[in-house]
Backbone as JSON, one array per atom type, in Angstrom:
{
  "sequence": "MEWGSLLTVFGLSTFKFMFAPLTGKGLSLPFWETFLACWFGGTFSAAIFFYASELVMKSAKKRREKKASEAIANGLTAPVFKRFTKMNRFIIRMKRNMGIYGICFWAPFLLSVPIGSVVVAKFYGNENRAFPLITLGMAINALLMCSLIYGVF",
  "N": [[0.84, -1.17, 0.0], [0.71, 2.06, -1.01], [0.99, 4.99, 0.47], [1.37, 7.66, -0.32], [0.52, 7.68, -2.99], [-2.12, 6.9, -2.64], [-3.11, 9.06, -1.14], [-2.83, 11.03, -3.06], [-4.73, 10.27, -5.01], [-7.0, 10.37, -3.38], [-7.02, 13.13, -2.72], [-7.32, 14.3, -5.27], [-9.81, 13.31, -5.96], [-11.43, 14.69, -4.25], [-12.04, 17.05, -5.46], [-12.15, 16.92, -8.37], [-13.73, 14.48, -9.27], [-14.23, 12.78, -11.42], [-11.86, 12.3, -12.82], [-10.09, 11.09, -11.11], [-9.82, 8.18, -10.94], [-8.25, 7.67, -13.21], [-5.8, 8.68, -12.44], [-5.18, 6.94, -10.35], [-4.81, 4.53, -11.77], [-2.65, 5.33, -13.33], [-0.73, 5.63, -11.36], [-0.24, 3.07, -10.69], [-1.85, 1.77, -8.81], [-3.76, -0.78, -7.16], [-7.04, -2.0, -8.18], [-9.08, -1.97, -6.13], [-7.98, -0.34, -4.15], [-7.82, 2.09, -5.5], [-10.54, 2.5, -6.04], [-11.6, 2.72, -3.39], [-10.15, 4.93, -2.42], [-11.03, 6.93, -4.17], [-13.8, 6.93, -3.64], [-13.91, 7.53, -0.84], [-12.59, 10.01, -0.82], [-14.24, 11.62, -2.47], [-16.64, 11.47, -1.0], [-15.87, 12.61, 1.43], [-15.28, 15.28, 0.67], [-17.8, 15.98, -0.33], [-19.35, 15.86, 1.99], [-18.28, 17.96, 3.52], [-18.84, 20.23, 1.88], [-21.59, 19.97, 1.43], [-22.76, 20.23, 3.99], [-21.75, 22.69, 4.71], [-22.85, 24.38, 2.91], [-25.03, 26.05, 3.37], [-23.94, 28.17, 4.79], [-22.23, 29.16, 2.82], [-24.07, 29.95, 0.84], [-25.5, 31.93, 2.23], [-23.46, 33.84, 2.68], [-22.86, 34.54, 0.05], [-25.27, 35.74, -0.71], [-25.3, 37.95, 1.04], [-23.06, 39.3, 0.06], [-23.92, 39.99, -2.55], [-26.07, 41.69, -1.88], [-24.67, 43.71, -0.55], [-23.07, 44.77, -2.6], [-25.08, 45.8, -4.23], [-26.26, 47.73, -2.54], [-24.08, 49.46, -2.14], [-23.71, 50.38, -4.73], [-26.1, 51.78, -5.16], [-25.84, 53.72, -3.18], [-23.75, 55.19, -4.23], [-24.94, 56.39, -6.34], [-25.28, 54.92, -8.62], [-26.69, 52.45, -10.84], [-28.05, 49.45, -9.56], [-26.17, 46.42, -9.77], [-27.03, 43.95, -12.19], [-27.54, 40.58, -12.0], [-26.84, 37.72, -13.91], [-29.3, 35.34, -14.29], [-30.16, 33.06, -15.64], [-28.06, 31.15, -16.86], [-26.24, 29.0, -19.11], [-25.33, 26.82, -17.64], [-26.99, 26.95, -15.38], [-29.46, 26.41, -16.58], [-28.98, 23.8, -17.46], [-28.72, 22.47, -14.99], [-31.28, 22.88, -13.86], [-32.84, 21.55, -15.77], [-31.87, 18.95, -15.39], [-32.75, 18.54, -12.79], [-35.54, 18.64, -13.08], [-36.01, 16.5, -14.87], [-34.79, 14.19, -13.71], [-35.03, 14.34, -10.96], [-34.51, 14.02, -7.39], [-32.8, 11.82, -7.28], [-31.28, 11.87, -9.65], [-29.97, 14.36, -9.43], [-28.51, 13.99, -7.03], [-26.9, 11.8, -7.71], [-25.57, 12.49, -10.12], [-24.82, 15.24, -10.24], [-22.54, 15.85, -8.48], [-20.7, 14.34, -9.88], [-20.67, 15.1, -12.66], [-20.43, 17.91, -12.58], [-18.22, 19.56, -10.43], [-17.19, 18.02, -7.33], [-17.47, 19.81, -5.06], [-19.15, 21.9, -6.15], [-21.32, 20.42, -7.11], [-22.27, 19.29, -4.71], [-23.12, 21.55, -3.32], [-25.15, 22.37, -5.02], [-26.95, 20.22, -4.74], [-27.54, 20.54, -2.02], [-28.77, 23.01, -2.11], [-31.18, 22.53, -3.52], [-32.23, 20.19, -2.28], [-31.61, 20.22, 0.44], [-33.09, 20.02, 2.8], [-34.1, 17.5, 2.83], [-33.91, 14.32, 4.29], [-32.76, 12.16, 3.04], [-30.94, 13.07, 1.18], [-28.06, 13.43, 1.54], [-27.21, 10.71, 2.11], [-27.89, 9.64, -0.41], [-26.1, 11.01, -2.05], [-23.71, 9.88, -1.13], [-24.12, 7.19, -1.86], [-24.29, 7.57, -4.62], [-21.68, 8.45, -5.12], [-20.26, 6.1, -4.53], [-21.28, 4.35, -6.52], [-20.59, 5.72, -8.88], [-17.79, 5.8, -8.58], [-17.21, 3.07, -8.65], [-18.13, 2.43, -11.25], [-16.47, 4.11, -12.87], [-13.87, 3.24, -12.13], [-14.05, 0.56, -12.88], [-14.44, 0.86, -15.62], [-12.05, 2.15, -16.38], [-10.0, 0.41, -15.42], [-10.82, -1.94, -16.61], [-11.19, -1.52, -19.4], [-9.01, 0.01, -20.33]],
  "CA": [[0.0, 0.0, 0.0], [1.49, 3.28, -1.15], [0.19, 6.05, 1.08], [1.47, 8.87, -1.13], [-0.36, 7.52, -4.15], [-3.51, 6.9, -2.15], [-3.46, 10.44, -0.78], [-2.96, 11.78, -4.3], [-6.03, 9.94, -5.58], [-7.98, 10.91, -2.44], [-7.05, 14.58, -2.88], [-7.89, 14.65, -6.57], [-11.24, 12.99, -5.99], [-12.2, 15.66, -3.46], [-12.47, 18.15, -6.31], [-12.52, 16.46, -9.71], [-13.98, 13.07, -9.02], [-14.28, 12.02, -12.66], [-10.53, 11.97, -13.33], [-9.27, 10.46, -10.08], [-9.42, 6.81, -11.25], [-7.15, 7.69, -14.18], [-4.58, 8.9, -11.67], [-4.88, 5.68, -9.64], [-4.26, 3.6, -12.75], [-1.33, 5.84, -13.7], [0.18, 5.42, -10.24], [-0.16, 1.62, -10.52], [-2.59, 1.3, -7.63], [-4.74, -1.82, -7.46], [-8.4, -1.56, -8.43], [-9.85, -1.69, -4.91], [-7.42, 0.83, -3.47], [-8.25, 3.27, -6.26], [-11.97, 2.66, -5.8], [-11.85, 3.22, -2.03], [-9.61, 6.29, -2.3], [-11.95, 7.83, -4.89], [-15.07, 7.01, -2.92], [-13.75, 8.26, 0.42], [-12.25, 11.4, -1.12], [-15.44, 12.3, -2.95], [-17.61, 11.57, 0.09], [-15.32, 13.58, 2.38], [-15.5, 16.62, 0.13], [-19.23, 16.21, -0.42], [-19.84, 16.13, 3.35], [-17.87, 19.32, 3.91], [-19.55, 21.26, 1.11], [-23.03, 19.82, 1.62], [-23.16, 20.78, 5.28], [-21.34, 24.09, 4.81], [-23.42, 25.14, 1.8], [-25.91, 27.1, 3.87], [-23.07, 29.29, 5.1], [-21.75, 29.7, 1.54], [-25.17, 30.65, 0.17], [-25.79, 33.15, 2.98], [-22.41, 34.83, 2.43], [-23.03, 35.03, -1.33], [-26.42, 36.65, -0.71], [-24.86, 39.19, 1.69], [-22.14, 39.97, -0.85], [-24.73, 40.6, -3.6], [-26.81, 42.81, -1.3], [-23.71, 44.76, -0.25], [-22.71, 45.42, -3.87], [-26.23, 46.57, -4.68], [-26.43, 48.91, -1.68], [-22.97, 50.38, -2.43], [-23.97, 51.01, -6.03], [-27.19, 52.74, -4.97], [-25.31, 54.83, -2.39], [-22.89, 55.99, -5.1], [-25.75, 56.96, -7.41], [-25.27, 54.05, -9.8], [-27.75, 51.44, -10.83], [-27.62, 48.2, -8.92], [-25.77, 45.43, -10.78], [-28.0, 42.9, -12.49], [-26.83, 39.32, -12.12], [-27.46, 36.77, -14.84], [-29.97, 34.27, -13.55], [-30.3, 31.85, -16.44], [-26.91, 30.82, -17.68], [-26.36, 27.65, -19.68], [-25.15, 25.86, -16.55], [-28.22, 26.95, -14.57], [-30.49, 25.7, -17.34], [-28.63, 22.38, -17.41], [-29.04, 21.97, -13.65], [-32.74, 22.84, -13.72], [-33.33, 20.46, -16.63], [-31.54, 17.7, -14.71], [-33.63, 18.43, -11.62], [-36.9, 18.32, -13.54], [-36.08, 15.2, -15.53], [-34.35, 13.06, -12.91], [-35.39, 14.52, -9.56], [-33.49, 13.97, -6.35], [-31.82, 10.77, -7.57], [-30.38, 12.35, -10.69], [-29.12, 15.43, -8.9], [-27.59, 13.44, -6.03], [-25.95, 10.87, -8.32], [-24.82, 12.99, -11.25], [-24.28, 16.61, -10.1], [-21.14, 15.85, -8.03], [-19.85, 13.67, -10.86], [-20.53, 15.88, -13.88], [-19.85, 19.19, -12.19], [-17.2, 19.1, -9.5], [-17.82, 17.57, -6.08], [-17.95, 20.93, -4.25], [-20.28, 22.58, -6.77], [-22.44, 19.49, -7.13], [-22.81, 19.15, -3.36], [-23.84, 22.78, -3.0], [-26.39, 22.33, -5.81], [-27.86, 19.28, -4.08], [-27.98, 21.15, -0.77], [-29.69, 24.11, -2.41], [-32.47, 22.0, -3.9], [-32.73, 19.12, -1.43], [-30.91, 20.26, 1.72], [-33.98, 19.68, 3.91], [-34.46, 16.09, 2.74], [-33.01, 13.46, 5.06], [-32.11, 11.16, 2.19], [-30.08, 13.7, 0.18], [-26.64, 13.09, 1.69], [-26.98, 9.28, 1.84], [-27.93, 9.41, -1.86], [-24.82, 11.48, -2.59], [-22.72, 8.87, -0.79], [-24.38, 6.05, -2.73], [-23.9, 7.97, -5.96], [-20.21, 8.45, -5.17], [-19.82, 4.71, -4.6], [-21.63, 3.79, -7.83], [-19.76, 6.38, -9.89], [-16.4, 5.35, -8.41], [-17.15, 1.69, -9.14], [-18.25, 2.45, -12.71], [-15.28, 4.7, -13.48], [-12.72, 2.35, -11.92], [-14.26, -0.62, -13.72], [-14.21, 1.26, -17.0], [-10.63, 2.46, -16.61], [-9.17, -0.77, -15.22], [-11.27, -3.01, -17.5], [-11.04, -1.2, -20.81], [-7.67, 0.49, -20.64]],
  "C": [[0.89, 1.24, 0.0], [0.66, 4.47, -0.69], [0.24, 7.35, 0.27], [0.55, 8.82, -2.34], [-1.82, 7.55, -3.75], [-3.97, 8.31, -1.79], [-3.61, 11.32, -2.01], [-4.32, 11.54, -4.93], [-7.15, 10.49, -4.7], [-8.13, 12.41, -2.65], [-7.65, 15.01, -4.2], [-9.38, 14.38, -6.6], [-12.07, 13.92, -5.12], [-12.7, 16.81, -4.33], [-12.93, 17.68, -7.69], [-12.6, 14.94, -9.69], [-13.86, 12.22, -10.28], [-12.9, 11.54, -13.11], [-9.63, 11.27, -12.32], [-8.91, 9.01, -10.39], [-8.31, 6.71, -12.3], [-5.81, 7.85, -13.46], [-4.19, 7.63, -10.92], [-4.29, 4.65, -10.56], [-2.86, 4.02, -13.15], [-0.29, 5.64, -12.61], [0.33, 3.95, -9.88], [-0.78, 1.13, -9.22], [-3.52, 0.17, -8.05], [-6.15, -1.23, -7.57], [-9.09, -1.13, -7.15], [-9.29, -0.51, -4.13], [-7.83, 2.12, -4.18], [-9.72, 3.55, -6.01], [-12.23, 3.26, -4.43], [-11.32, 4.64, -1.85], [-10.52, 7.3, -3.0], [-13.24, 8.02, -4.11], [-14.94, 7.82, -1.64], [-13.4, 9.72, 0.18], [-13.45, 12.21, -1.57], [-16.47, 12.5, -1.84], [-17.16, 12.57, 1.14], [-15.58, 15.01, 1.93], [-16.98, 16.96, 0.06], [-19.81, 16.54, 0.95], [-19.51, 17.55, 3.77], [-18.72, 20.36, 3.19], [-21.06, 21.15, 1.25], [-23.47, 20.49, 2.91], [-22.72, 22.22, 5.48], [-22.0, 24.97, 3.75], [-24.35, 26.25, 2.26], [-25.11, 28.35, 4.19], [-22.58, 29.96, 3.82], [-22.85, 30.49, 0.85], [-25.54, 31.94, 0.9], [-24.73, 34.23, 2.72], [-22.5, 35.38, 1.01], [-24.18, 36.02, -1.42], [-26.04, 37.99, -0.07], [-23.95, 40.0, 0.76], [-22.9, 40.66, -1.99], [-25.49, 41.82, -3.07], [-25.89, 43.99, -1.0], [-23.31, 45.51, -1.52], [-23.85, 46.29, -4.37], [-26.4, 47.84, -3.85], [-25.31, 49.92, -1.9], [-23.2, 51.11, -3.75], [-25.05, 52.06, -5.91], [-26.7, 53.96, -4.19], [-24.42, 55.74, -3.23], [-23.65, 56.59, -6.28], [-25.75, 56.14, -8.69], [-26.46, 53.1, -9.74], [-27.19, 50.16, -10.21], [-27.25, 47.18, -10.0], [-26.83, 44.33, -10.94], [-27.21, 41.62, -12.74], [-27.59, 38.41, -13.07], [-28.06, 35.63, -14.03], [-30.01, 32.97, -14.34], [-29.11, 31.7, -17.38], [-27.12, 29.42, -18.24], [-26.22, 26.59, -18.58], [-26.4, 25.8, -15.67], [-29.35, 26.2, -15.29], [-30.25, 24.2, -17.34], [-29.02, 21.77, -16.07], [-30.55, 21.86, -13.45], [-33.34, 21.73, -14.57], [-33.06, 19.1, -15.98], [-32.46, 17.48, -13.51], [-35.04, 18.03, -12.05], [-37.01, 16.92, -14.13], [-35.77, 14.03, -14.6], [-34.68, 13.18, -11.42], [-34.21, 14.4, -8.61], [-32.42, 12.93, -6.66], [-30.82, 11.23, -8.62], [-29.44, 13.43, -10.2], [-28.09, 14.86, -7.93], [-26.54, 12.53, -6.66], [-25.02, 11.56, -9.33], [-24.24, 14.39, -11.08], [-22.85, 16.61, -9.56], [-20.19, 15.21, -9.03], [-19.61, 14.55, -12.09], [-19.97, 17.27, -13.63], [-18.62, 18.79, -11.35], [-17.9, 18.71, -8.2], [-18.27, 18.76, -5.24], [-19.18, 21.62, -4.85], [-21.51, 21.69, -6.78], [-23.08, 19.32, -5.76], [-23.59, 20.38, -2.93], [-25.16, 22.83, -3.77], [-27.4, 21.4, -5.16], [-28.39, 19.89, -2.79], [-28.96, 22.28, -1.02], [-31.09, 23.59, -2.73], [-33.06, 21.04, -2.87], [-32.06, 19.09, -0.06], [-31.78, 19.86, 2.9], [-34.41, 18.22, 3.89], [-33.44, 15.24, 3.49], [-32.23, 12.49, 4.19], [-31.11, 11.77, 1.21], [-28.62, 13.3, 0.35], [-26.37, 11.6, 1.56], [-27.04, 8.94, 0.34], [-26.66, 9.91, -2.53], [-23.74, 10.44, -2.33], [-22.89, 7.63, -1.66], [-23.99, 6.37, -4.17], [-22.39, 8.01, -6.13], [-19.69, 7.02, -5.3], [-20.09, 4.11, -5.98], [-20.76, 4.41, -8.93], [-18.3, 5.96, -9.8], [-16.25, 3.93, -8.95], [-17.23, 1.65, -10.67], [-16.98, 3.0, -13.38], [-14.06, 3.81, -13.31], [-12.85, 1.1, -12.77], [-13.98, -0.3, -15.18], [-12.72, 1.45, -17.27], [-9.76, 1.22, -16.46], [-9.56, -1.91, -16.17], [-10.97, -2.75, -18.96], [-9.6, -0.82, -21.14], [-6.66, -0.42, -19.98]]
}
């Protein structure tokens, strides 16, 4: 067991979960070590950002309100923030089509783990099953990606 390689895969999977199994294969880690490092890294990061997302969203709201009030105090018009970007439309479409399961399984995988966890918390933060579904999604995605990378390549 190579702790440096495991920590590298763990660290990469905390942010860009999709590419972490490639690193494990490149570092000559066995399948199960890569799978566990990816799963634990992604779940660790998801836990931090899922439970801290309320704080992040509150600070973002305060920052927007502060910019608007400063602009009004200086005699300028308040800045208008884009609400419907392509990414926002993609997320809303995913939410409507797949519901809580699609968001919990695919948002941390397709986006990054921190952004995906915040998105899940924004839509389903009050649901008790949201974080266990993220954990299950991390396990399934890690298993699929490791199987694909170790089996095909």
